[in-house]
N, C-alpha and C positions, 0 to 999 in steps of 0.2 A: 691296464698296463699303460705306462707312459713311454712315448717314442720321441726322442729328441729330434728336432728338425733344425737343419743348419741354416743360419743366416750370417751374412758377413759380420764378423766381429765376435759373435757369441751364440751358443746354442740356446734355443727357447723351447720349452716343453709344449708339445701340441695341445695338451690338455689346457694349458694356460691361454693359448691362442683361442681355442674354442670357447673358453670361459669369457674371454673378452668379447668374442662375437655375440654370444648370448647376452652379455651385459649391455651391449650397445643397443639392443632392442627392448630390454626390460628395465634393468636397474637404472641405466643411464637415462633412458627416456623418462622414467619416473622422476628422476632428479631434475630434469629440465623443466618440470612444471613450476609455475610461480606460486609464491605464498598466496593463499586465499584465492587461487584461480577457481572459478565456479566449477562445481562438481556436476558433470553431465553423465547421468547414469544410463543414458540410452545406449552407449557402447557395450554395456554388459549384455544387452539383448541381441547383439550382433557378434559376440565373441564365440569363435568355434570351439573353445575349450569349455564353455559353459553348457549347462543343460536347461532346456526351456520346457515348461509344462503348460500345455494349452487347456483352458477350461473346456470341458467336454460335455458332461451330463450331470443331472441331479441323481445322486445315488439314493437319497432319501429327503423327505421334506414334511414338516409338520405345519399345515396351514394355520393352526391356532396360534402358534408362537412365531412363525416365520423362520424357524431354525431348520437347517438341513445339512446335508453332506454333498459337497461338490467334488466330482471326479475330474482329475487333471491327467491328461495323456502326455507322456514323455516324448520330447522331440529334441533335435539338435540342429544347429546351424551348419550349413555346408555350402560349398561353392558350386552353384549350378552354371553349366557352360553350354552355350550354343554358338557354333562357328567360332568367331574370334571375340566373343563377349562373355564375361563371367559376372554373375551377380549372386548376392547372398540369398539363400532360400532356407527352408526348414524341412526336415524329414523325420519320420517316425524313428525312434531309437528305443533300445531295450536296456534293462537294468545293468548297471556296471558295478553294483555292490556285491560283496561277499560277506556272509552267506546270503544268497538271494531270498531265502525264506524270511529273513529278518527285516528286509527293506522292500517297500512296495515299488514296483515298477511304475505304476500309475496311481499315485496317492489319492485317497479319499479324505477330504479335509473339511472343517467346519465352514458353513456359510450361513449368513443371517440377514433377513430382510425385516426392517422395522419402519415405523412411522412415528415421527416426533412432533408433527403438527399437521393440520389439514393440507399444508403446502409442502411438507418436508418428508422425503424418503431417505432412509439410511441403509446402505449396503455394506456389509462387512464380510470379509473372506480371509481366512488364515492360510498361510503357506507351510505350516507345520502343526503338529499336535500340541506343541508347547503353549501353555496359556500365558497371556500377557500379564504383566504385573499391574494390578489394579491401583491406579493412583489418579487423583484429580488432574484434568488437563488444564494447563494455564491458558489455553486458547479458548476454552468455553467458559461461559459465565456460571454454568452448572451442568451436571450430567443431564442430558435431555430426558424429559418425561416421555412416556408412551402415549401416543394419540390413538384413541379407540374409534375415531369417526370413519376410518376406512373399512369398507365392507368386502368380504371375501366371496368369491364364486369360483367354482371349478370350470375350467374351459378345456376344450379338446387339446390334449397334450401338455396341459400345464395348469397354472393357477393365476387368478386375477384378483387384484385389490383395487377397488374404486373409491375415490374420495370426491370431495366437492369440486376440486380443481383439476382432476385428471385421474389416470389409472396406471397401474404397473402390472405387467403380465410377465410371469416367469415360465418359460418353456423348459421341459425336462430333458429332451433328447432330440437334437443338440440343445445344450443349455443356452438360454438367451434371456436377457432382461430387456423388456420393451416398455418405453414410457410414452404415454399419450396425454394430450390435454383433455379438458372437459368435453370438447366437441369430437373427440376421437382421433384427432390428427396425431400421427406419430411425431414425437419431438426428437427422440434419439433412441438408440438401442445398442446393446453390446455387439461387438463384431467377433464372430467365431471363425474358425478355419474355413468353413464353407462359404463365408461372405467374400472371400478373396478369389473365388473361382471365375469371376467375370473378367479378371485382369491377368495378363501375362506377368505382371510384376508381383513377386511374392510380398505379402504384407503380414505384419505381426498382428495376431488376434489377441483377444483377452488372455493374459498369460502371467506366469511368474518365472523368473530366472533363478537358478541355483548356481552360484559361482564356483568354479572348480578350485579357485585359490583358497577359499576358506568355508565353503558351503553356506555362506550368507545368502539371503534371498531378497529379491525386490519384485514388486508387482507392476504389471502393465495393464491398467484399466483402459481398454480400448473401446470407444464408442463411435457411432456413425456421425458424419457431417452431411448436411443436406445442401442442395443447390441454393446459392445465394445466402447461406447462413453466415452470420457475423459473430465474432467472439470478442468479448471485452473484459478487461480486468487484469488480474495477475499482479496487482500492485502498481507502484509508480514506474511504469514502463515507458520509456522515452521513444520507442519505435512507433510505427503507425498504430493508431488507436484500435483498429480492427485487427485482431491477432490471427485471423484465419490466413493460413499460408506461412505462418511464422513458427519458429521453434523458440520457446521461452524456457530458459533455465532458471528455476526458482532457487536462488542461493544468494544470501545477503552479501553484497560486494560493494567496495568503494570504487566506482567507475571513474572518479576524479573528473566528473563532468556529467553532461546530460545528453550526449550525442552518441552513446554506445548502446549495445543490447543488454548490458548488465545493469543492475539497479541496487540502490540503497534499500529499497522497500519492496521486496518480493512478498506477495500474498497468495497462498494456495487456493484462490477462489476466482471464478470467472462467471459471466453470464452470457447467454446466447440470444440473438435476435429471434430465435425460434420459440422462446417462451420458457426457458429453463436456466438454472444456474447450478454450478457444482463447487463444492468445498472439499478439498482433499485434507482430511484431518490427520496431519502428520507434521513432524518437524524435520524430517529427512530431506535431502535434496530431491528435487523433482524436475524432470524434463518433459514439458508439454509440447507435443508435436501436433499442432493444430492444422492438419492437412498439408503440411510442408513436404513430408516425405511421400505421402499418398493422399490425394485430394479428398477421399471419402472417409478418411480415418483420423479420428481424434484420439491420439495415443498419449495417455497420461502415464509416463514411466516414473513410478514413485519409488524412491529408495527404500521405503519402509518394508519390513518383512510381512506386514499384514495390511490389508486394505480397509480403510474406514472412510467411506465416501457418502457425503450428503448431497441430495439432489433437491432443488427447490423449483416450484412451478409458479408461473405467473408472468406479469409484465415486469419491466425493470424495477419499478418502485416496490412492487410486492416481493420480488426476489430479494432485493436489498434489505427490506424490512425483516423477512424471514431469516436471512443469513445473519443479520446483526442481532436478532432475537437470540440466536445461538451463541455468537461470539462476543456480543456486547455492543451497546450503543455508545456513541461518544457523549460524555456529559458536557454540560455547558461550562466553558472556561470563564474566568471573571471578566467583567465588563472592560476593565482597563486593558486587557490583552487585545481587544479589538481595535485599539488605537494604533498610532504609528510607533514602531520600534526603530529608534535611530541608532545606527551602528556602522562600523567599518572594521576591517582587520588591520589595526586594532587601536583602541584607546589605551595608552600606556600609563596614565597617571590619574590621580585624583583631579588634578587641574584640568586635564583633557576632558574628563566627564563634566566638571563644573562649567567649563567653557562652552561645550556643546549645548548643555541645558540653558545657559544664559543666552546663547545666540538664537536658540529655538524660540524662547519667550520674547526676546527683543525684536525678532523679525516676525512675530505673530504667526508662527507655524505650529499648528496643533500637534502635540505628541504626548505619549504616555510612558515610554520606556527608553532608558539609556542602557545599552548593552555593552559590557566590557568583554572583549573576546580573549584571545590567547595571551594578551600582554599584561594582565594584572598581577602575575607572579614576578618574583625577582628575576627569573630567566624566562624569556618569551617561550611559550609552549610547554615549559616544564611544570606540569600541574602538581602543586603541593597544597592547594586549598588555602593558601595564605596570601593576603594582599602584600605586595612588595613594600616593606617598611621605608625604603628609600624614596618611593614615589607616591605612597598613600599614607599621609601622616595621620589621618583620622578617618578610616573607612566607615566606621559606624556613624560618625558625624556627617560624612558626605552622603551616605545612604538616607539618613534622616532629613538632611537639608533638601535633597532631591525630591523626597516624598512630599515635603511641604510645598514644593513648586509644582506638584502634580506629576512627578516622574517616579516610576518604579525602576528598580535596578535588576538587571539580568547579568549572569556570569557564565562564562564558558568553562568547561572541564571535559576530561575524557577518561576512560577506564584503563589506559595503557600507561606504563611507567618505565621510562628509560633508565639504564643503569646509573646515570649521574644524578637521578632524582634521590633526594634524601630519604624518601619513603620506600625506595626500592628494597634495601636490605630487610626492612621490617616486613614488607609484603611477602618476600621470599621465605624469610626465616619462620614466619607464622603460618606458612602454607596457604596464603590467601589467593595465590595466583593459580591459573590453570597449569597443570603439570604435563609432562610427557611420559613416555613408557618407563623411563629410568628414574622417575621421581624428581627430575629437574624441571626446567621450563622450556617449552619448545621454541620460543622466539628470543631475540635479544631483549625485547621488552617483557615486563611482567604484565600479564593480562588478568585482571581481576576475575575470579571465578564466582559468578553470581548464583551458582547452584550450591554454594557453600554458605551455610548460615553464619559462620564466623566472619566471612568476607562481607556479608550483607551488614552485619552489626558494625564492623570497622568502617565500612563505606558510609553508612547512615550517620555515624558520628562525625565524619568529615563534612558531609553535605549539610547535616543538621546544624553544625556550628555556623555555617554561612546563612542559613535561613533564620536562625535565631538572631543573627547580627542585623537582620532587616532585609536581606536579599529576597526578592519576590519570585524570581524564576531562575531555574538552572538549565543551561543549554546542555542537552544530553547528546553530545557529539560522538561521531564514530560508532563503534559497536558492531561493525560488519566483519571484523577479522578474528572472531573467536577461532582458535586453532582447530583445524580438521583433525589433526593427529593428537590433539590434546586429550588427556584423561581428566574428567571432571569429578567433583565431589559427589555428583548425582550417581556415579558409577558408569556413566555412558561416555562415549567418545564424542568428538566434534561432529561426527556424521549425523548424530541426533541433537547435539547441543548447539551447533553453530547457528542454525536459523532461529532457535529458541532464545539465543542470547539477547537480541534486541528487545524482545518482549519482557524478559526478566529485568533488563536494564531500565526500560521505560517504566515498568511497574514500580520498581523500588523508589525511584526519584519522585514519581508522581504521587505515590501513596504517602511518602514522607512529607512532601510539600503540602499536600492536603491536610495531613495531621498537624503540621506546625504552623501553617499560615491560613488554613481554611479554604485555599484556592486549589482547584484541580487544574494544574498547569505545569507543563514542561515545554522545552523547545528542542525537539528531537529530530534526528536524521534517519535512523535505521528502524525497521519494523519487522513484525511477523503478524500473522493472523491474531487478532485480539488487541493489538497495539492501539486501535482506534479508541479504546477505553481510556487512553492516557494522552489526551491532546496537549500540545499541538505539534505537528510535524511540518518540516520545511523541506524544500526540494533539492538541497545539496548545492554543489559548487558549479553552477551553470556557467558555460562559456559566455564571455561578454561579446556576443555576436548575435546577428539576426536569427541564425539557425538555433543558437542556444536559447533564445527567447521562445521560438516556436516549439522546440523540443520540451522546454520547461512546462509549457501549457499542456502538451500532450501527456506528460507525466502526471500533472495534477488531475487532469480529467480521468486518467486511468486509475489513479489512487482513489478518486471519488467513486469510481465504479467498483471499488473493492471494499466498501463499507466505511470509508473515512469521511467524516463531515468537515473537519477543519484542516486547512493546508495553507502554507505560505511559501514564499520563495524570495531569493535575494534579488531585489529590484535592480535592474541594470546589469545583472550578471556578476559573478564573483571574481573571475580570473584576471581582469585588467581594469585600469581606469576606464570608466564607462564614457564613451563618446556622448556628447550632449544630445545629439539627434536620437541615439538609441535610448538614452535615459528618458527623454521626453515621451517616447512611444511606450516604453516598458512601464513607466510610472503609473499610468491609469490601470494597467493590468494588475499591478501590485496593490493598488488602493481598492480596486473592485474585486477583492477577495475577502474571505472572512478575516484573515490576519495579514498584516502588512509590515514588512521590514526592509529597510535599505541596508545592505551589507555587501562587503566585498573589498577589493583593493581600493585604497584611498585615491582621491577623496570621494566621499559619498554625500557630504553635507552640501545643501543647495547653494549656500553663499559662496562656496569655493568655485562655482561656475558663473558667477556674476549676477547682477541684480535682475536682469530680464528672466533668467532661468529660475531664480529664487521666487519671483512673483508667480511664475507658472507652477512651480512646485507647490507653493502655498495654495493656489487655486484648486489643484487636484486633491491635495490633502483635505482641504475644506469641504470638497464634495463628499468625501467619505464621512466626515464628521456630521455633515448635514443629514446624510442618509443613515446615521447610526440607528435610529428606531427601526428602519426597514431591515438593516443588516442583522441587528440583534434579534429581532422577531423571527426572521427567516432562519437564523441559526438555531434558535430554540425549536422551531418546527422541524427542521432538518435533523437535529440531534435526536428527536423522538422517533424518527422513521428510518434512521440509518442512511440518510441521503447526504450528498455533498453540497456545500455551498457553491463551489465552482463545479458546475453540473453539466454533463454532456447533454446536448439538445434533445436526444431521443428519450432521455429519462422523463422529460416533461411532455414530449410529443411522440409517444411510441407508435401512433398510428399514421405518422407522417414519414413516408419512405425516405424523403430527402434528409430528414433530421439524422438518420442513421449513417449518413455519409460524411458528416461534418466533424472535423477534429481540430479546427483552428478558430472556433467560436465557442462560447459557453453561455449558460444561464447563470446569473448570480441570484440564487434563490429561485423562486417560481415566476417572477414577473419581469426581470431585467435581462435582456440579451446583450452580451458584450462581444464585440469583434475587434481585437487589437490590430494595430498596424505592425507587421513584422518586417516591413521595408519602408524606406523613405518614399512616401507617396501622399498625394492629397486625397485620393479616393481608394476604395477597395471593394471587391465583390463580397457581398454578404447574402447569406441564405436566411430568409425569414420563414419559419414554419407557419402552419395553417393558422389563420386569424388575421387581425390587423394590428399594426404596430405604429408607435409614435416615437419620434426621435427625442430623446431626453434633453438634448442641448438646443435643438432648433424648433421643435414642435411639429416638424414635417411628418405627414402620415404616409404609411406604406402598406400595400397589400402583401400577401404571402408570395414567396418566390424569390428569385435572384434579383438583386439590385446593385448598381454601382453607387455607393453612398460616400459622400464627402465627410471628412472629419470636421468636428466642431472646433471651438476654441481649445478644448482639451482633445488631444490627439488620440481619439478612440471613437469607435462607433458604439453607441449605447442607446438601445431602443427599448421601449416599454410596451407590454401588452396593452392594446386598447381596452379601456374599461378598468384597468388597474388603478388603485389608489395607493400612493407611496407616502408613508409618514416621514416627515422631516422635523429637525430641530434647528435652533439657532446655533451657529458655530461656537464651540467652546475650545479653549486652549488645551484642555484634557478632558477625558471622559468623566472625571470627578466633578467637573463644573457644568455638565450638560443639564439643561433645565427640562426635566421630564414632565413638568406640570404644564408646559406650553408646547403643543405639538401641532404642526401644520400638516394637513392632509391634502396632498396634491393629486388631482384626478387627471387621467390621461384619456382624452377622447370619450368622456362619459356619455352614456345614452340617457334614455328617459326613465329607465327602471331603477330599482334599488341597487346600490353598490355596497360592497362589504370590504373592509380592510382589517386585517389581523394586526394586533399590537401586543407586544410583550414588554412590560416594564421591569427593569432590573430589581426593583424593590420586592417583587414577589415571584418573578419568573413564571407567570401564568399567561398563556396566550388567550386573548379575548378578542371578540369580533365586534367592531363598530360598524353600524349601518348608516348609510347616507341615502337620502332621497332628494329629488329635485323639487324645489318650490319656485315656480317661474323660471328665471334664468340662473338661479343659485342652487347649489347643493348645501344641504343642512344635515346635521347629525340627527337622526331619528331614533337611534337606539344607542345608548352609552352604557356599556357594562362596567365602566369605571366609576360610575356614580358621582360625577362632578369632580373627581380627583384630578382630571386633566382638562385644561382649557383648549378646546379644539378650534383651530382656524382652518376653514375649508376654502380651497381655491381650485 
């Protein structure tokens, strides 16, 4: 019944007022969210209207197959109150369904323990009896095989499987999974309800939530954290490198910079200083609470209705190798991609491109790529895959001429189409864009639906036309905004397709480029697990500040701890004209990476800063081109092991406690340590891991530990492991012109024994080891696996 309520001027129905009140807390709040705001599923586990099921006990288990049934006990959230303080807690609840005989109060659901390698454990658990649709996962290189090396034994109250690198014990009641290393040390274990008894703070145990709104479900895989444990990875995260104490939301997002918690490149993988790593095999949003809410609890709140979790055992190198065996290694990109990419936002014409190429060669600055960003279309940013006829009279001729000069051509594009774009009507009419619930499109822009085979064919035709024209690389920009509310050709919504979108996008362009040019190369911003198979990725739109530079490096180190070998960034930052001082300090960090690009707001060209800076710029670029045999060889080695070229110190020095603390230095490959200058200063504190070190620029020697070290002529600290031998070549203006038949082997603090140096030539991409021995005061080549193909000069 409706009761009119009197207000000055007009009566208003009370029902309408109440509706507005409710709307203000639900519909209105929902509408206040921003497009592509990261989806944090942790709130669902704290919602009083939802039902929470705690993992309780094994109802059945077959040791032969690892298959069993897991009983889940029904709970609900409530407000626990003591004096003048309330906090969320959980209590036992009973069935709310009718008829009760048709729906289990405490469901018993499938659970599976598998082993896919001597280092890899797989745990799967379902939250319903419905079977998943069997389809190949884009994240995996193949469906993992079963590893039979793990041996079973019955233990009191449970079951144990022991492998070469550790063991897994499953206890029946209460249910618990406990992981140990080969020495028997507990690495981590699931947390059940009983594990929270030591605290007055209620904590979430291993559970799943069933939402009252639609009965969809999500899993919370909750494991223990140990004292002094450190967590690394989760993609290109710009926050502190050690994630313990942080909440990380894994949702592809455009943060418009590198100083926020969100990221372009989330990856559902991390590794622990304790000796294990975890991969959450899903495309749903994930909220990882690494001891932030409760110090002992690692709560992986996974949006997916079913859990598929891989656990890897070993040191960082072994974990990364096992993880990338599963999701793929990064293949070697072409040699030319390791050279300098010259760019700004943006070159607007054929003449611009020709002028930049001419000035690079005239000023003897080595370079391999000219990149045209958003301005090669008739209207800046309006991607139509056509060179603007008013400003590019002969694009094919330009591309061919640049190639003769030793330059490849790279082009920007994106998968979003504004209504003014001539391609927009075609995309919408042909159903090539992501749709919404009513069959229209959810955004103003049309977003290509890469789960649609017709879209892929249409898109490949556009990109293929450019590659056939002679373009060498496509910039795979954006890709982080696939609509959450979208309905995709795959039959799924953006809840599952959003994070998968970058992987689909990367794969399509990379595969097509490989097919048409023979090179495995893209220049991409967004990722998901498996994207490392499609190099190269760069670090996004870094702020042109000291903090932007520092955060950019942390992001690169974090991505490298997530299975990515190759990474680059916009030297000097993207957002403003780079101050010369910042440019000088950022430049060596960019050159001492696997891949190197100057990009951002104009100007970026060194001659625009004057002759003195241009000379400095040339010297830094020449350093990389001299080191090209080292960088190329180390890249090949890293690509075969799932390691990063820009590498956290602890990956090389896992037994050095100090190395685990450092997030503002890095290893370039295995032998060069780099410490950039993030502020204007003549010296900086540098931590040197165990061993002895030699300054690359000055030859000064250092012991392990902390040192105040001065910059050399190039404004960076760059030290080499004592006893290392670095291969060098004579500077060439492009990688095309490098003389690989004459290589100089430079030793650093060599002793009296035999020295070894690994070398990989682009001609065959095989890593071979050259041995050096001392004869009197000289080092000479004593074993040459290249059979005289290379003339070695040793010093």
